[in-house]
N, C-alpha and C positions, 0 to 999 in steps of 0.2 A: 112556864115552860121554859125550859133549858134547851138551847140549840143543840143539835146531835152532837157536834165537836164540843161543846161545853161538857157533855157526859163525861169525857175524857178526865175532867179535873174532879169527878165525884168518885169518893171511896165506894159508893153503892154500885159503881159501874166500872171503874178502873181496874180493880184486881181481876174481875172476870175477864175483862178484854185482854189484859196482859197473859193471863193463864191461857186463854185461846190461842192468842197470837203465838206464844212460845210453843205450845203443843203442835199447832200446825206448821211451824217453822221446822221443828226438830222431825216432825213425822215425814215431811216432804223432803227434808235434807237427807234423810236416811234412805227413803224409798228411790229417791232419783240417783242418788250416788249408787244403789244396788243395781238399778234398771242400766244407768249408763256404763258401769262396770262390766255387766253382763252383755250389753249390746255391742261394745267397742272392744273389750278384750277378751271375752269369753267366746262369743257366738260369732259366725261368720256368714249367716246366711238369712235372709230378709224373712222367709216364713218361719224359721226358728225363733228369730227376734220377735215377731209378732206373737207367736205361740208363748214365749216366756212372759212377756208383757201381759198378755191375756190370763195366764196363769197366776202372776202376781197379782193382778186386779181382781180375779176371782177369789184368791185366797183372803184379800183385805176386806172382800164385800161379805164373804160368807158369815162372820160372826153378826153382821147387821141383821141378816135374815133369821138368824136362829135365836139371838139373845136380845133384839130390840124390845120385845114385849115385857121380858123381865126387867131390862134396864129402865124401861118407861114406869112399870109398877114401883120400883124401888125408889125412882126419883119422887114419885107423888106420894110415897109412904114415909119417907124420912127427909131429914133436913138435907137440900140439895148440897149446900156447901160442903157438908161432912163427907158426902159420897165424892165430891170434886177431889177432897184431900187423898182420900182412898186411891183414887184412880191416878193421881199423878205421883203418888209414892210407888204405885206399880210401874209406872213410866220409867223409873230409873232401873229397875231390874230388866224391862224389856229391852232398853237400849244397850244394857251390859251384853246382853244375847247377841243384839245386832251388830254391836261394835265388835264382839269376837268373831262374828260371821265375815266381817269386812276384813279383818286382819288376817283371818285364815285364808279366805279367798285370795287376798293379795299376795300372801307367802306361797301361792302356787297349788293349794288343794281346792281347786275349784269346786268339786262337788261337794265336798264337806262345808265349804264357808257358803255357798249359795243355799244349801239345806238350813243352816243355821241362820241366814238372812231370811229365808221364807217362812221360817218358824217365828222370826221377830215380827214380820208382816202380819202374820195372823194374830199374834199378841197383841199387836198395835190395832188391829181391827177389833179386838175385843175391848181394848182401852177406849177407842172412838166410840163403839157402840154405848158404852155406859156414860161417856162424856157428852155425847151427842145430843140427847133430849134436853139435858140441863141446860146447856149453853143457850137455847132458846127460851125454854120453859120458866127459867128463873127472872128473866127479863120483867114480865108483868108483876112480879113480887117486888122488885127492887125499883121500878120505873114508873112514873105516871102514864096514864092512859095515851096522852098525846106525846109521850117520849119513846113508845114502844118502836113505832117503825124506824125512828132514827136510831134507837139502840140496835135495832135488828140489821139495819143497813151498815151501822159501824163494826158489828161482828163480821158481817159478810165481808166488807172492805178489809178489815184486818186479817181475816183469815185469808183472803186472796193476796194480799201484800205479803203475809208470811209465806204462803206457797211460793210468790215470787221470789222472795229472798233466799228461802230454803233451796229453792231449784237452781237459782244462779249460783249460790254458794257452793252447791253439789257439782256443777260443771267445772269449777275453777280450783278447788281443792282436790289433794290426793285421797284415796281411801283412808289412810292412816289418819289424816287430819280429820276426816268425817268422823272416824271412829271417836276420837277425843271429843270433839265438839257436841255430839249427841249426848254424851254422857253430861257435859257442863250444863247444857241446855235442860237437860231433864231435871236437874237439881235446881236450878233456878225457877223452872216452871212450878216445882213443888213448893218453893217459898211463895210465889205469887198466889198459888191456889189457897195457901194457908190465910190470905188476907181477905178472901171473898167473904162478905157479910152473911150472918146466918140466913137461910131461907127456910123455915121450918114447915113441916106438912100443913096443908090446908085442908078443911073438910072432914068428914068422917074417917074413921080408920079403915084401911084397905086391906083386905086379905090377898096375899100373894100366891098366885099361881105358879109354882117352880117347874112346871113342865113345859119346856120351850115349844113345843108343837102345839098343844092345846091353848097355851096362852096367847101365842101368836095368831091363832085362827079367830080365838075371841076377840082379841084386841082390835084386828084388822075389820071383823064383821061388825063390831059395836061402833066403829068409827066410820066406816065406808057407807053405811046405810044413810047417813046424812049427806044428801045430794051436794052441797057445797063443799064439804070436806072431801068428798069423792072426787069431785071435778079438780080441787086444788093438789090433792095428793097425785091424781093422775098426771096433770100439768107438771109437777115437780119431777115426778119419774120419768117422764119422757125428757126433761131437760138432763137429768142426770145420766139418763142412758145415752143421750148424745155425748154428755161429757166423758162417758167411760170408752165410748168408741173412739174420740178425739184422742184420749189419754194414750190408747192403744197403738193408734195409727201414728202418732207425731214422731216418736223416735226413729222407727224404721223408714219413715218418709223422709225425715232430715238426712237420715244416712244414706238412704239408697236413691233418693229421688232428687233431693237438694244436694246430695254429695258433700255434706258438711259434717264436722266433728261435734263431739260431745258439748262443747262450749255454745255452738250454735243451737244443738237439741235443748239444752236448759234454757237458753235464750227465748226460743219459741214458745215454750212452755210458760216462761216467765211473762211474756207479753200477754199471754191468754191471762195469767192472773192479774196484771195490772188491770187489763179491760174489764174484769168483772168488779173489782174494786171501783173503778171511776164509774161503771154503771149503776152501783149499789148507791153512790152517793148522789149520781145525777136523777134517778127515781125519786128518792127522798125529796129532793128539791122540787121536782115536778109535782109530786103529789102534795107537798107542803105538810107532811106529817099525816096525811088522810091514808088509810089502808084500803086500797082499790086495785082491782085487777084491769083498770081501764086501759093501760097502755101495754098490757102484757101480750096481747095479741099481735099487734104492730110491731113490737119490739122482736118476737120471735121470728115473725115473717122476715124482718129485715136482718135477723141472724142467719136465717137460711138462705138468703141472697148473697150475704158477704161469704158464707161458706162455699155456695156456688162459684162466686168470684175467686175465691181463694184456690179451688180446685183447677180453675182455668189458668191461672197465674203459674202454678207449680208445673204445669203440663210445658208451659214455655220457657221453663228454666233452663240455662245453660249448664251442664254438669262440668265438674271439674275434671281435668286431664286423667285419663284412664289410670288407675291404681292409686290416686290421691284423693284427699278431701280438703274442701275449703277450711280453713281456720276462720276466726271470729272476723278478724279484719278483712280477709279475703272474701268472706260472705258478704259483708256491708258494702264492699266495693263494687259488687255487681250490679248492674242496672236493675235488675228485677227484686232486688232486697227490698228497696223502700216500699214499693206497692204491696209485697207480700207482708212486710211487718205491719203496715198500716191496715190492710184487711185483715189480718188475724186479730189486730187491736180491736176493729170494728166488731168482729165476730164476738169478742168477749163482752164489750160494753153492751152491745144489745143483750147478750145473754144475761148480764148482772140485772140489766132493767126489767127482764122477764120475770126472774125467779125470787128476787127478794120481797116484793110485796107478797108472793105466796106464802113466804115462810112466816112473815108477820101476821098474815091471815089467820093461819093456823093456831097461833098462840092467843088470839084476841077474840075469836068467835066461840070459845068453849069456856066452861068454868076454871077458875085458877087452880082447882083441885084436879083438872084433867090434863093440863097442858103438856106435861111429860109424856103422858100415855098417847096423847094427839100426835105429839113429834115423832114417838116410837112407832107408832103405826106407819107413819109417813115413812120412816126409816126401813120397815120391813118392807114396804111395797117397792121403795125405791132401790134397795138391795136386790130384790128378785128380778126388777126390771133392768138393772145394771148386770146382773148375772146373764140374764138372757142376752144383752147387748154384747157382752163379751163372747158368749157361746156363738153369736152370730157373726161376730167379726172372725173366729177361728173357722167356721164352716164357709162363709164368703171367701176368706183368703184360700182355703184349701181349693175352693173351685177355681182360684185363678184370678179373682177380682184384685186389681191394684189398689194401692192406699188412695190414689187421686181419684178413682172411679168410688172408693168407700165415702169419699167426702158427699159426693153426690146422694148416697143413701141418707146422709145426715141431714141434707137439704130436704128430703121428702119427710123425714121425721119431725122437723121444724115445723112443716105445715100440719101435722097432726096434732102437735102441742098447740099451735095457734086456735085450731077449732075447740080444744078444750079450755082454752084461757078463754076464748070468747063466750062460751057456754057459761063459764064460772061467772064472768062478768054479769051476764044478763039474769042468773040465777040470784045474784047477790042482793038481798033486800033489806039488810039490816043496815042501821045508821053508820057503823064503823067503815063499812066497805061500798057504801053506795056511790 
């Protein structure tokens, strides 16, 4: 058995890790640059900002809902490494579209630029839909059974560190710089993807259902009838619904409640990313490579408590003088900055501890020829739940609920996720997840 970090020296894992890291970095660099530009340079109303963020989130999620079933079938029917190369080649064209949108919007044509950027977000959603099942489903083919949890944790940790890096960079460079950087990173990601070892089809030949509606329905039906998979997918879906609400709420909350600039907004998102990465590593150490939902209920309950504490802390925040925003240094100099930062970090750490074992569970309790479709079914349900979450944010915001109160809604959702995770742990009766 190789330690989790030791996998980073292995060619059977490192190229996949690098490809995923660069893709997540690039995706979040572009999306955060777009959201911050719209929030701070185009829009000037908290309600409009929340609606734009919800729209961007919904557009990014839509392909997961429509195309995940097809992506899972293709991944189980073909060499996964070959699909990675095709997907990474497409990323270069997508980022060219997004870079053009950033430059056009920066030049003053806000409407055209934002339309181009939203089109790129849709294409990035399609890109992620076809890559998403592979990054988990390929692990059991390249790793030993006692390495899968560690590999899954590293993929999750790397993803959130990439989100961290991309988010921070987006807050500190101009849109022109972001436009150039996303193109460069897409090229490097394509090169990394070409180094992923082959992962050929396993099991009998699979007939592809090309109809996105019928294939999605059949995929979810055939997966969700298994009680353990049903509970795991529902638990993960609640987590990502919570995540979508937080992602939508954060930029307007930072601007209008914490009265801070875009660098602070990227900092808060980055802190969340760091925390999930830490939680991914911590839970692997606690479970010692064993795949179990044992700690998931307590983790998400703790997450809900920290979200409630975060809501209380932001209510006591002293806003910047009228008409101004705190810069990064001014924000950190405020007495409440450290408690807010540490609480947000705790929210993310406990969230990572909750979700990582559930992803490992999905890929190890089904046959090797079904892993991609299982992850794809999870993505369909996740995306539907996140879409409902985005729609709920719009409806609740329209009713006059503040971002601070929206955080209390998240706390309640954590309680539901805990119940699902506890049922999963009780229902789990196979050796891998005992």
